[in-house]
N, C-alpha and C positions, 0 to 999 in steps of 0.2 A: 135521628130526629129530623123532621122536616121543618123547613122554614115557612112561615106564613107570609103571604104578600101584604105589604104595608102601603100599597099604592091604589087600592080599590076605590078610594074616594076621588081619584082622578078620572074614573070611567065616565064617559059622556054618552048621551043617546045619539049615536051616529048612524049614518047610512053609508054603505060602501061607496067610495068615490068613483069607481069604475066597475065594469064586468070582468076585469082581469087585472093583472099586475100593471100599475100605471106606467112604470118605467119600461117594462118589457113591451107593452103595447106601443110606446113611443119609439122604441128601438127596432120594432119588428121581430122581437125575440120570443122564446117560449119559456114556460114555467112548468113546475111539477104540481105544487099546491099553493093555495092562496091564504094569506093572513090579513085580517083587517085590524088596523090600529083603533083601539077603543077610546082614544083621546080625540082624534081628528077625522077618522074614517078612511085614511089612506089605505089602499090595497096594494100589498106587495107580495112577492113570491117567497116561498119558504127556503130554509137552509139546504134542502135537497135539490133546489133549483140552482143552476150555475151562477146566477147573478145575486141571489140572497138579498133581494131588495127590502123585505120586511125588516131584517136585521140592520141593514144599512139605514133605513128610515129611523129606527131606534137610535142608532149612533149619531145621526144628524140632528134629531129633535129631542132626544131623551124622553120620548113618550114611552112609558114602561110596559103597557099591557096590550097584547094582541089576542085575537081569537081566530080560530080556524073558521073559514067560511066554505069549507068543503062539505058536500052533501053527506049526511050521516055522522059528521063529527061535531061534538059539542064540548069544546074545551077552550080555556083561556090560559095564556102564559105571561108571566111577569119576567121581563129581561133583567131587571135590577135584582130582584130577590131570587131569580133562577128557580121558580116554582110554578106549579099549576095553580090557578086561581079558582 
């Protein structure tokens, strides 16, 4: 049985904050894939990246939903409900 996301009402009309992971760009580091916070537009690196900034952003802000901003990918993830949106 899959769980439905109960946080979709928090999604905002956002634009990506940067062309790459905000924190990795500041550090001069690299990332694997990018995720955009659908609450504030923060761009962070995925959990396959060594710094995991998208997940760190969730833990710091409790903003629950990110979407992949990788070319050809069209999915959203809710950290709280641990399900695709």
